[in-house]
N, C-alpha and C positions, 0 to 999 in steps of 0.2 A: 061389802064382801069384794074380794077380789079372786081370780081364778086362772090357774095355769096348767097347760097341758105338760105332763110328763110324756114325751114322744118315745115311742118305742123303738127299740136300736136294732139294727140288723148288722150282721157281718158279713158283706158281701164276697170277702174274702178273709182266709185267716191262715197264716202260715206260721207254724211253730217251729223256731230255729234253733232255739237249745233251751235246756235245763240250769237255770243258774244256782251256784252255791248255797244260797240263801233260800231255797225251794220255789222261787218263782221263775215265770218263763219269760223268753225273750221272744217279742212275737212279730210279726207285719201284719196289718189287717186296715182293711177299707171298712171304716163305720159309715153306715148311712140309717137314716132315720124316717119313719113312717108319720105320718099327716095324724095318726090316733096315738091315743095310749091312756094311761091312767089319767084320772082329774085331781087337782090339788084346789082346794080353796082356803081362804083364811079370813078370820073375822077378830073384831075385838074378843081379848080374854086375859085372866090372869094368868101368869107365868107362860109356860110353852106347853100346849095340850095338843094331843093328836087322836082323834077318831078315825077308826078306818071302817069303811063300808065296802059292799060290792060282792061278786060273784067268789072272788079271791082273797077276802078280808080274814079268813080264818088263822087266828096264830100272829098275826102283824102287828098288834098293837102291844106297845110297851116301850121302856127306854131304849132298847137295841134297834129299832125302827130309824132306817138312814136318815127318814125325812127330820125327825127330832135330833139326831146329830148334827145334821146339816144346819138345822136352825139356831141348835145352841153355840155353834162354832160361829156362823155369823154375828149371833147377839154379844159373844163373849170378845169378837175381834173390835166391834163397834162399840162396845159397852153400852148397848142398847137398855133401856131402862123398860121401855112398853113390852106386854106379851103377846101372844098371838095364840088363837085358837085355830088350828088346822085341822081339815078334814080329806082324807085320802078316798077317792072312790076307785078300788082296785079291780081295773077291767082285765088288766093282763095275768096271764098265769104266771105262777111263781116257781123259781128255779128253773125257768123255761128258755134261756139264751136270749132275751128280748131287753137285757140291762133293766129290767123291772124296778128293783132296789136303787142301783145307780141313777137313774131318769127321774126317780122320784126325789131321789136327795138333790139333782140338779135344777129339778123344778122349784123346791122349796128355796134354794138361793135366790134364782130368778124374781121367785114371788114377792120373797120377803126383803128384797131391796127396794122394790117398789114399796110394799105398804109401809115399812118403815123409813120411806124416804132417805134410802143410803145413797151414797155416791156410787155411782156406775164406774166401779172399777175393775176390769175384767181379770187382771193380774192377781186381784185379793180373792175373786171368786176361783179362779183355777189353783190359787194356793190351797184354799180350804178343800176344794174338789179331790185333790192328789191326796190328802189325809185320810178320805171316806172310803176310796176304792180306785181301781185301775181305770175302771170304766167311766166314772163319774166325770172327770175333765172333759171328755168328747160328747158327754151328754149337756153341756153347759149351753154350747150354741146349736146343739143337736140338728148338725148339717155334716153332708158327706166330708169326712176327714181322713186322712190317712195316720194310724196308729203304729209307733213302734215301741223300743223297749218291753215294759210291761204293758204297753198300750196308751201309756198317760203321755207320750212324746209325740206332740200332735204338729202335722203339718196340712196346708190345705192342697187338695187336689182338684183339677178339670173337671167338672161334670162333663160328660161327651152324651147323655143321653138326649137325641133330637126331639123326645116327644114325652108328655106326661107317663111315668113307668106306674103301671097298676101293679098291685102288689096284694096276693093272696098267702094268709098267714094259717099254718094249720098245726095244732099240737094234738098228740093223741092221748093227753092225760097223763103222762109220764115225768115227775119231777127229775131234774136231773142237776143234784147240787155241782159245782163246779170243779171243786177240788178232786173227785174220784175221776172223772174224766181227764183231766189235765193228766192226773197221776198214771192214767192208763197209755198216756203217748208213748210211742214205743222208742224215743229218741233219735229218730232218724230224722236231719234235716233234709227235707226235700226240696229244698231250693229258696231263694229270695222272691219276693213279690217285685212284679217289674211295673210298668206304668198302667196296668189294666184296674179297671174297677172290679172286674167280676173274675174271683179264682178258685180255688179249692178251698177247704176246710178241713184242716190236718186233725181236728178233734172228732171227727165225723167216725172215723173208724174205733177209737175206744168207747165213744158213745153208743155208736149200735152194738158192740158186746155187750154194755149195760141193757140195752133197750133196742132189742131187733126190730120192735115196730116202728122205730125209726125209717127203715127202710120202706115199710108201708105207706109212711108218711110221705115221703119222697116220690114213691110211686103214684100217690092219689092226686100229683101236681101234674099229670097230663095235659099236655099243650101249653106249659110254659116254655118262654124263650129261656130260661135259665132257671135252676132250681136246685137249691142246697140247704144246708142246717144253716143256723144262726149261730154263733157262739159255741157254747157247750151244750146246746141243745135242751130239749129235745123239740122245741119248734123248727119248721121247715118252711120256707118261703118260695114263692114263685112268682117271677116276673112275667107279665102278661101285656100283649100289645093292645089286645081290645078288652073292654067292657064285657061284651059277648063271652070272649072266652074265658074269663073270671068268675063270670056268674054259673057258665056252664059245669066249670072245677067245682066250685063251691055246692053247687046240687047234687052231682056226684058223691060228695065227700059225705054230705048229710044224709044221704039216702044209703050209704054203706055203711058208716060210721057215725050216728047221730048223737053219740057221747062226745065226740072230739070238738073241740073248739076251732073255732076259724074265724077269720077277720079279714075284709075286705077293704084295704087301704091303696094308699099311693106313697112313693118317697116324695117328701118333702125338697 
């Protein structure tokens, strides 16, 4: 058996610059990744199969799962004859702005390259990733990177955090499909993303109109040096300088909102 982590994705900044004629949006974003996420394992099996378990597993098994799509694309490209029995421990909430499905697909590509002992050719993985979704290429390396275009034109950035960055994730239990949030963007270009790592999220306003509880989730991250919503929501994140501060924030949230999902982690 082999194992791979599908690292949770954060958008430290997300500037929506334009709505394109094909319906996609031109964005500028800073992708960053947490040290934790879903867990994917593989072992011997006939064909390609996927079993999904965990707190957020409901409704995720089936051919539409991006893990199976990624596995099939990789297998077809290299004409692999071997099968793989995949198991996904779904620890991250779904439709939550954390790139869960995209991160799972990227983890499947990394894992199966090792499992099938395939050549390590990043250009092949990125080409497959682009076919699966705009966020999947950034999830291949799962390191801080700048994304432009649909989010799949990637450029390296200089990390300037001078200490480990502790992160608290909080999700108020509201699923936020990406399409309606982007559709709610008002079309106003509020300016480019500069060299900074932390910035605004232009999807926050349309998301909070759909789910006003997002404001409450942001308020719950008191004491953070920076707090914002990730992606199209509804997960919000706070960056904290000390473990004591993050522990205190998590305890307050647990007391006030015991049904909310939280995760203490750090940036990779």
